[in-house]
Every structure is written in C-alpha cells, then in structure tokens.
C-alpha positions, 0 to 999 in steps of 0.5 A: 662653502658649507653646505645650506643645512634644510630643515623639513618638517611635515604637517599630513600635507602641509610641508614646511622648509627652512634655511640660514637667514644668509643663503640664498635660493635659485629661481627654481628653489625658490619656487619648489619651495612657493608651491609646498608652502602653498595653503591647501585648502579644505575639501567641502566634501561633508556637505554633499555629505549632507545633501545626499542625506537630506534628499533621501531623508525627504523622499523618507518622509513622503513616502511616510506622507504618502497614506495620507495624501491618499488617505480620503479617497482611499478610504473611501474606496474601501468604506474605511472609518475614522478609527479604522483609518487611524489604526493604519496610519499608525501601522508604520509605527509600530514596526518602526517601532519594533525595528528600531534597536535591531535596527541601531545594532545592525549598523553599529556592526556593518556601518550606515552605507549597506545596511541604509541601502537595503534600507532605502531598496526595501522601503521603496519597493513596500511603497510601490507594492501598497498601489497594487492593494487597489485590484482587492477589495474588503478585508483583502486589501484592507489586511494587505494594507496593513501589512505593508504599511508594517513593513514599510515602517520596519524597512525604514528604522535604521533611517535616523539612526543612520542620518545620526551616525553620519551627521557625528561622523562628518560634522564638527560639534560646531556645525552639527546642529546646523546639519542635523536640522537640514537633514530634520527639515527634509520631513517639511521639505518633503511635504512642499515638495510632494504634497501638492505632485501627490494630491495632481496624482490623486486628482489626475490618477487615482490613489494608487498611483501615489504609491507606484510613482513614490515607490519607484524615486525611491528605488531609484535614490538607493542606488544613487546612495551606493554610489555616492556614501563613504565614511571620512577616511573613505572618501575619494574627495576628502582632503588631508586638510578637511579630514584634520579640521573634522577631527580637530573639531570633534567630529568622530572620523573612525565610526564608519570606518569598514575594517574598524567596524567589521574587526572591532563592532562585534566586541564593542556591540555584540548582540548579547550585550545590547540589552545591558548598554540599552539599560545603561543608556535608559538609566541616563537622566539627560538621555532619557529626558531627551528621548521622553522629550522626542516622542512628544515633539514627534506628535506634532510630526505624526499630527503632520504627517497623518490627518493634517490634510485630512483637517483641511478635506474634513475641518476645513472642507478643501478639496483634495487637490488643494488640500495638498498645495495648501498643506505645502505652507505650513511645510514651507515655514517648517522647513524655514525653522528647522534650519534657522534652528541649526543655525542658531543654535550652532551660531550661539555655541560659536559666539561662547554659550555652552552646548546646554544653553546652545540646544535649548533655547531654540527648543524651548522658544520654538515649542512655545511657538508651536503651542499657538496651533489651538488657537485654530479652534478659535477662528473661521477664516481659512487663512488666518488658520493657516497662518496660525499653522504656518507659525505652529510649525515654524516654531516646531521646526526651530524646535526640531533639534533633538537628533543635534542633541543625540549626536552630541551625547551619545557614547561613541560605542553605541551611537546608533544603539543609542540614536534607535532608542530615541527613534523608539520612544520618538515614533512611539508617538507615530502609534499613539497620535493617529490613533488618540486623534481618531477616537476624538473625532470619533467622540467628538466629530470635530478636530477642536479636541485634536489641536489641544492634545497636540499643543499639549505635547508641545508643552510636556516636551519644553517640560522634559527639556527644562526639568529633566535633561540638564546638562548636554554632553556626551556619555560614556559607557561604564 
C-alpha cells in the first residue's frame, strides 16, 4: 500500500493540509488537523492603543484648558487686564509652535514611545508647578506664570504628531478616519470631564488647586503610557492575524520599529536634511492647503479653550461654577461630532467614494455648521446661546478630520515631521486667537466681534479644502 502523501502549506499562522480524495484518516489525525485548520481571529489590540491615546490627549487638553477655568479668579488675584490675559493665554502656543519641528524630528529619530513619555511627564510637571505661582505676587508672579506656560507648550509639542504616527502605524486606511477622530475628540471630552471638576476646585479650594490636581494626574498617566504602548511588531498581545490585517489595509506597521529607527532613522531624516524635507513638504500644494486649513480650524479650538469660559462669566454673567458645567454642554456636542465625522468619513470610503470625497464632505458640512455661532450675537436667552454654541461645536467636531488627512498624506519617511508642520500651522492659531480676541474685547468691550472673527476662520478653512487641497493622496519625497 502506498503511503499517504501529505502537502502542508503555511500561511502565516494558518496551516492548510491536503491529502488524496480516497485517503482515510484516524480520529486522532482528524482532530489534530481540524485544530490546525481552525481560523484564528485577529486580535483587536489597536483599539486598546487608541484608548490610551484618547486618555492621554484628554489630559493634554485638560492641562491646556486649566488656565482658562482658573482665568477669571487668576486675573483678579494678579490684577490682569484682558490684553494681559490674552498674552498669558497665548504663551503656551508660542513655545508649542516653535518646538513642533524639533519634536517631530525627535519622534522620527527615537520613536513615539520614549519621546511621548518624556513629553507627558514634563508638561504635567510644569502644570503642577503653576500652582506655586500663588505664593508670589506682582511682576514676579506674572513672569513665572508666563514662563511655565511656555514650558508646558514646549513639552507638549510631540504629542499630536506622535498621535498621528501611532495612528498611521496601528490603523488601516479604512479605520484611520475614525481613529484620528476619536483621539482628536478628546479635546471636547476633556472639557466634559474636567471643566466641571476644575470649576468646583476653583470654587472650593482656589485657583492653584487646579494645577496641583491636573499636574499630578498627568505624571501618573506618563507611567501608564510607558507600560502599555508598543509598535505593532512588538506588542505582546497582538497576533499574526491582526498584524496581517493592518498591513493589508495600509497601516505602516514598521513605523514604530525600535531597531529600525535606531539603524535607519538617522539616514532617512537626519537633522541636516530636515530643512530640505520641510521645503519639499511646504512646496506641495495639497499639504499646504491642509496645513492652512488646520490654522483656521484651530481658531475655533483655541476660542473654546481660552476665552469661552470668560465669555460665559463676563458676557453671560454666569458664576465660575456654573460656567464650568455649562461649558461641558457644547463640549459634549463637539465630542459627538468628532466621532460622527470620523465614522461617516470611513463609511464613505467603504461605500466606494474616493479618499478625497470621503474626507472633504464631512469637513465642509461640519464647518458650515460651526459658522452658526455668529447668531449668538443676536440672542438674549442663555439657553438658546448654549444651544447654538453646541450646534457650532457639533459641526466643528464633524469637520475636524485634519489629523486623519495628515495620516493619509504624510510621507512614510517623515511622518513625524509632516505632523509637526501641520501642528505648527494649526497652533499658530493658539498665538493669534487669544491675542486678537483680547484686543477686540479691549476695543469694543463685547464678544460680538470675537464671534465674527471665529466664524470667519471657519469659512476660510472651507476655502482651503475646496480651493487648495485637491486630490488627497500620500506624498512621496524626492
């Protein structure tokens, strides 16, 4: 009798065993082969990575917004004018913008895990130290406050480019819009979760307590980050099926490969070539349109992070405690809009629309909704004002797909640098918005002109995506 000829074919972790049609198998052999042939379901580790990104970004934005919640009491304690408060609000963005390109280079050179860890730890430490400004007075207190906000901004610089790199590494194109929308929506969730809490802290314990609490929480989160974040090729809980799913869907799974980074990153994006690569990125019309659009969109973000609680207290005559809770309502709408924008964008891709259409449609529709905030100038009812602000931030959330577009378009060799440039343009709004609104308030004594200014930037963002961006596709460096 001729021996049975077996043919074993390996597909990653999948094993296919074939035999002649007339061969007979024992029960033990059948059981063994059945076990080998059982399909191994892909793990879903990428969603746990996204959860950590979401939590870190929530703390990130809560620390940025802490000074706006403490702002009314802080300005009284230090005797600050609206113009002086505008400059202090903007201090974060000055250093944040200047540190973007160095932060992006560090991410490309050393990887997201270690650079992001130091980023979280340092910005949290400097936030905590801001509470000690209360022990000083006069020009010294103002100088220390300004300096610490500069340090917080510099330390946070790698955060969003790091988010973009990790999302590009861990998510296929068809899920990337939702992933980017989820971590970007943390800016609203931070207000939902922490604005009432920080308002209560100011009301009960005074403004320094906000910085003590938020700084301590961030330091704890830096430890969690170090223990949970890995690249796809090195995560202890990912299986081969999920890894293959990511690679087949366009995820850049080698992006966070530590050994690859240390051996090749210096040659792929060396410090000496950073300027040349930056010039290539800025000369690309599509990327330039995306970068400029983010500046306009972030004008809405920084109005919300800096002057919105002050608007509720001074223009709508709410207490700081009430303002903390009321500010959470538009934030809930913004968070919901952020998730919906990413979900619908990815759904449009799965239904066969082009990447360009799937990203641009939610952006344009959402920013048209955001412009509705201008009608708050003609309404007396606080309830209607909050409803309109909620509609505006629902739209802003839907349209905030810039980080998904960056993940779709950035060159593989310079994802951190491209994300840093995108964040540089976007956070220039963190410099201009608080200062411009401060001058508008000083000149007019009203927020009416400020709301017009913010709505006009939403209109300009639409123009960037409609007129400048063109086809959305990944850029290749020459």
